[in-house]
Residue, then its C-alpha position, 0 to 999 in steps of 0.5 A: m586872083d583876089l588875095h582877099l578871097l584866098i586869105d578869107n578861105l584859109t582863115n574859115p574855122a571849118l578849114l582851120f579845124f581840118l588843119l588842126g586834125i592834120i597837125a594832131s596826126q603828125l604830132k601823133s596825138d590821141l585826138k580822134i572822133p569816134a567812128n560811130s560819131s563820124k558816121f553819124i556826122s557824115l549822115y547828118l551833113l548829106f541829110a541837111i544839105g539835101f533837105k535845104g536843097g529840096q527847099e530851095l528848089s521848091h522855090s525855084a522856077y524850072n528853067n534851062e539853067i537847071t537842064y544845062a547844069i544836070i547834063t554837064g554834071v553827068l557828062m563830066a562824070l562819064i568823061v573824066p573817068l574815060y580819059t584819066f583811065f588811059i593816062l593812069k594805065l601808063k603807070f598802074t595796072t589795069e585794076n588800079a587805073g580803073a579804081i582811080a579813074a572812077a574816084y576822080g569821075s565821081v564827086s566828094a559830098v564833103t567837098f560839095v558841103t564845104a563849098i556851100s559853106f564857102l558860098e554862104m560865107k561870101g553871101v553868094s547865092y546858088g540853086g538847090h537843084m545843084v544837090a541834085v546835080m551832085a547826087l546824079m554825078e555819084a553812080p556814072s563814073i562808077i559804072i564806066g569804071v566798072l566797064l573799063l575794068s571788064v573790057y581791059s582786065k583779064g578776068k571778065k565779069s559776067t553780065k550778072e556781076l556787072l548788073q549787081l555792081v551798077k545796082h550797088a552804084v545806084t543804090n549807094g547810101s549816100v546817093l539815096l540819102i541825098l536824093g531822098s532828103l532832096v525830095i523830102g525837102f521839095i515836098a515839105s511846106d515852109a512851116q514844116a521846114e521851119g520846125i526842123k530849121p535849128f537842126t538843118t541850118d543852125i548847127f550845120k557849120g558846127f558839125l561841118s567843123v567837127f567832121l573836117l577835124d576828123m578828115g584832117i586826122t584821117s588825111g594826115k595819117k595817109i599823106g606820108a605813105l602816099l608820097k612815097k609812091g612818087w611824084f606822078v601820084f602827087l601831081f595827078s591828084i592836084i593837076i587833073p582836078l584842077i584841069n576839070g575844075l578850071f574847064i567847067a568854071r570857064i565853060s559853064c559861063l556860057f550857059l550858066d548865069n548864076t555865079g554860085n552854080r558855076f562854082l559848085l559845078a566846077i568844085l564837082a568836077a574837080s573833086a574825087s570820091y573817097i567814100a562811094v567809089p572805094a566801097a564799090m571798087r571792093i567788089a568791082a576791083p578787089k586786086a586794086n590797091p585801096s591804099l592808092y586810090l583812097p589816099m589820093a582823093l582824101a589826103i591830096t585832092f581834098p585838102f587842095n580843093i578846100t584850101l587853094g582850089m575853091p578861091i581859084y574856081m570862084y575867081i574864074a566863075q566870077m570873071y565872066 
């Protein structure tokens, strides 16, 4: 692997702010981002990336690459929770296995946003349709996780309860915002998009840096407690995402021509949800331990993907 790619990523200001957050938490500093501000920034990032994706999509001709990317993304969102559930059941209860499997089948919007910043830093192009792929990968894994819990848990859920959970997965705020922004960006003319460009583009990296600082503070607080749960948790949180990301980075070369799209599809396959899935699992699996599946995704998988994972997936995506 090209070491310059790794070094450039590790010296990215946004990533350095993430590391600063971890350091601050370990030093028990009182540095923190107010909760309301953090929520606003996360909504802003989803809005901005969705809108820019819609603009890109409006200038793209529909082709087979878009279809293949969507199909691959949705299939991964369905398959990953299925195979990881049975691995996790070797060590955890059905409820915990289902919640963790759903988290690793779903995607992290913040990881995706960070990956796009990585591509822009490298000057690598990507398709606007990848935003839609990300949004479409949110719900399927939650649905599969809920169905697995219904089949294997002792307390069976009624059809009405299952439908409510599926509805919750599909109407999740992050999914609605990213898809809605994508549609609005697609509809807006170039002149109209130019009018809000300072908000959607110029300040994007600054807000991303502040958000990653907040993520670093949150992650740093959870690392210690999580490592006490044993090596299985740590290894699963790195090996499973790495397998998923490497598999997609390699296999996507067979049907995707654009390197940026291959990379983004790989990072989506490798990421794990720590926003949408935990919200759904509070309803679907109240007995599942959130101090297990949430820190796994946020404190181990997320840092791994944005530090070492991205250069690895990019290297594989560029090989073929």
